[in-house]
C-alpha positions as CSV (number, residue, x, y, z in Angstrom):
1,M,70.5,98.2,51.0
2,N,71.9,94.9,52.5
3,I,75.0,95.3,50.1
4,E,77.4,98.2,50.5
5,V,78.6,99.7,47.0
6,K,82.2,100.6,47.1
7,N,84.0,102.5,44.4
8,S,87.6,103.2,44.3
9,V,88.9,105.5,41.9
10,K,93.1,105.1,42.4
11,P,94.1,101.7,41.3
12,V,94.3,99.7,44.6
13,D,97.0,97.3,45.6
14,Y,96.0,93.7,44.9
15,R,97.7,92.1,48.0
16,K,95.9,95.1,50.3
17,S,92.7,94.3,48.4
18,I,92.7,90.8,49.5
19,Q,93.1,91.6,52.8
20,F,90.3,93.9,53.1
21,L,88.0,91.1,51.2
22,E,89.0,88.2,53.7
23,Q,88.7,90.9,56.6
24,R,85.0,91.6,55.2
25,V,84.3,88.0,55.0
26,K,84.7,87.7,58.6
27,E,83.0,90.8,59.4
28,V,80.1,89.3,57.5
29,I,80.1,85.8,59.0
30,S,80.2,87.4,62.8
31,G,76.8,89.8,61.4
32,K,79.1,92.9,62.1
33,K,79.1,94.3,58.7
34,K,76.8,94.5,55.3
35,E,77.6,92.2,52.0
36,L,80.2,94.2,49.7
37,L,80.0,95.3,45.8
38,W,83.3,96.9,45.6
39,I,84.5,98.2,41.8
40,L,88.1,99.0,41.7
41,E,91.2,98.5,39.3
42,H,94.6,97.3,39.8
43,N,98.0,98.1,38.4
44,T,99.7,95.5,36.3
45,V,99.6,92.0,38.5
46,Y,99.8,88.4,37.7
47,T,98.0,86.3,40.0
48,A,97.6,82.4,40.2
49,G,94.6,80.7,41.5
50,A,94.1,77.5,43.1
51,R,94.3,75.6,40.1
52,S,97.3,77.2,38.4
53,S,100.4,75.3,37.2
54,N,104.1,76.5,36.3
55,N,103.7,75.4,32.8
56,E,100.8,78.4,32.4
57,I,103.6,81.1,32.9
58,L,105.5,81.7,29.3
59,N,107.5,84.6,30.6
60,K,109.3,83.6,33.6
61,N,110.6,86.7,34.3
62,I,106.9,88.3,35.6
63,K,106.1,88.6,39.2
64,L,103.2,86.1,40.2
65,I,101.0,86.7,43.1
66,K,99.6,83.6,44.7
67,T,95.8,83.9,45.9
68,N,93.5,81.8,47.2
69,R,90.6,82.6,44.8
70,G,89.5,79.6,42.0
71,G,90.7,79.2,38.5
72,K,94.3,79.6,37.0
73,I,96.7,82.5,36.1
74,T,95.2,85.6,34.8
75,V,96.4,89.3,34.7
76,H,95.4,92.7,36.0
77,S,96.0,95.8,34.3
78,P,94.8,99.4,34.2
79,G,91.6,99.9,32.0
80,Q,90.4,96.5,33.5
81,K,87.2,96.7,35.8
82,I,87.5,94.3,39.0
83,V,84.4,93.7,40.2
84,Y,84.7,92.1,43.6
85,F,82.3,91.0,46.0
86,V,81.4,89.6,49.7
87,L,78.1,87.7,49.6
88,N,76.4,85.5,52.2
89,L,75.2,82.3,50.9
90,N,73.4,81.5,54.1
91,K,70.9,83.9,53.3
92,R,70.5,82.9,49.9
93,K,70.6,79.4,48.1
94,K,73.8,77.4,49.1
95,N,74.5,76.6,45.9
96,I,78.1,77.5,43.8
97,R,76.8,76.8,40.6
98,K,73.8,78.9,41.1
99,L,75.9,81.6,42.3
100,I,78.4,81.4,39.0
101,N,75.3,81.2,37.1
102,D,74.2,84.6,38.4
103,I,77.5,86.3,38.1
104,E,77.8,85.1,34.2
105,N,74.1,86.5,33.8
106,C,75.3,89.9,35.5
107,I,78.2,89.9,33.1
108,I,76.0,89.2,30.2
109,N,73.3,92.1,30.6
110,I,76.4,94.5,31.4
111,L,77.4,93.6,28.0
112,R,74.1,93.8,26.2
113,K,74.0,97.3,27.4
114,Y,76.9,97.9,24.9
115,K,74.9,95.8,22.1
116,V,77.8,93.3,23.0
117,R,76.4,89.4,22.3
118,S,78.1,87.4,25.0
119,F,77.9,84.0,26.6
120,A,79.2,81.7,29.0
121,D,80.8,78.5,28.4
122,S,80.3,75.0,30.5
123,K,83.7,74.0,29.9
124,N,85.2,77.2,30.0
125,I,84.4,79.4,32.7
126,G,84.0,83.0,32.2
127,I,82.6,85.2,29.5
128,W,83.1,85.0,25.7
129,V,82.2,86.8,22.6
130,G,82.4,86.0,19.0
131,K,81.5,82.8,17.2
132,R,81.9,79.7,19.3
133,N,84.7,77.9,17.5
134,N,86.7,81.3,17.8
135,A,85.7,83.0,20.6
136,K,87.5,85.4,22.8
137,K,87.2,85.6,26.5
138,I,86.2,89.4,27.8
139,A,85.4,88.9,31.7
140,A,87.2,86.1,33.9
141,I,85.6,84.9,37.3
142,G,87.3,83.5,40.1
143,I,85.8,83.2,43.7
144,R,86.2,81.5,47.0
145,V,83.8,80.5,49.7
146,S,84.2,80.5,53.4
147,K,81.3,79.2,55.8
148,W,78.8,79.7,52.9
149,V,80.1,83.4,52.1
150,A,81.6,83.6,49.0
151,Y,83.9,86.3,47.8
152,H,86.9,87.4,45.0
153,G,84.4,88.2,41.8
154,F,85.3,88.6,38.2
155,S,87.1,91.2,35.6
156,L,85.9,92.8,33.0
157,N,88.5,94.1,30.2
158,I,87.5,97.4,29.1
159,S,90.2,99.1,27.6
160,N,93.3,97.0,29.4
161,S,96.5,96.2,27.4
162,L,95.8,92.8,25.8
163,I,99.6,92.4,25.1
164,K,100.1,91.3,28.6
165,Y,98.2,88.1,28.2
166,N,100.8,86.9,26.0
167,D,102.7,86.5,29.1
168,I,100.4,83.3,30.3
169,V,98.3,81.1,29.2
170,P,95.5,83.0,30.3
171,C,93.0,80.5,32.7
172,G,95.0,77.8,31.4
173,I,93.4,77.8,28.4
174,K,95.9,77.7,25.1
175,N,93.4,77.5,22.0
176,K,91.3,80.9,22.7
177,G,92.0,84.4,22.8
178,V,91.0,87.6,24.7
179,T,89.4,90.7,23.9
180,S,88.1,93.9,25.4
181,L,85.6,96.5,24.6
182,K,87.9,99.1,23.2
183,E,88.9,96.0,20.8
184,L,85.8,95.4,19.8
185,K,85.4,99.4,18.9
186,I,83.4,100.5,21.6
187,R,85.0,103.7,22.8
188,N,82.3,105.1,25.2
189,Y,82.2,103.3,28.4
190,K,82.2,106.3,31.1
191,D,79.1,104.8,32.6
192,I,80.4,101.4,33.2
193,N,80.6,101.5,36.6
194,N,77.1,102.5,37.2
195,I,75.9,100.0,34.6
196,I,77.9,97.3,36.6
197,I,76.4,98.5,39.9
198,K,72.5,98.3,38.4
199,E,73.0,94.9,36.9
200,F,74.8,93.4,40.1
201,L,72.1,94.8,42.3
202,N,69.3,93.6,40.0
203,I,70.6,89.8,40.3
204,F,71.6,90.0,44.3
205,L,69.8,92.6,45.5
């Protein structure tokens, strides 16, 4: 297998995870290491992507970590699956739009396993559920590309607290809400990691 699969049981510190990813990017570029799929969770942390602005912070008391991924402000917390990857686009199509489409399709396929119908929105990146005029976001996507190696990834709301989103304007989108599998009345998601791995490798292996 050309993609190493890493699965962390205990929450991983956000800064340490990004340091690990950035080191892996260098090792993939140099040919020393394989590509990576890494599933984990973070303790509660608010992160600001490259396109974020201060007016998206509604609670000025929160601690915010600036990061180099694309996108705006989001929150990670226990019960939310973080799916990081390092993918070498030099061995694939050098097409960022295609990469994002593939990630979107991966998430849609994961949710389909739970009989959840979801969709991508060309105007608002991420994956959404519900009616388009009243959709709620269930997964956020943020990537960065260095020498055609893509990294960071996506987050999928499983059973995390949605109240924490009240402190921010999630992903800079004011008029739409967020949801989770738990809020959608899905209780059995113990196989979620295996499903993520299978659907990811179906597309990227």
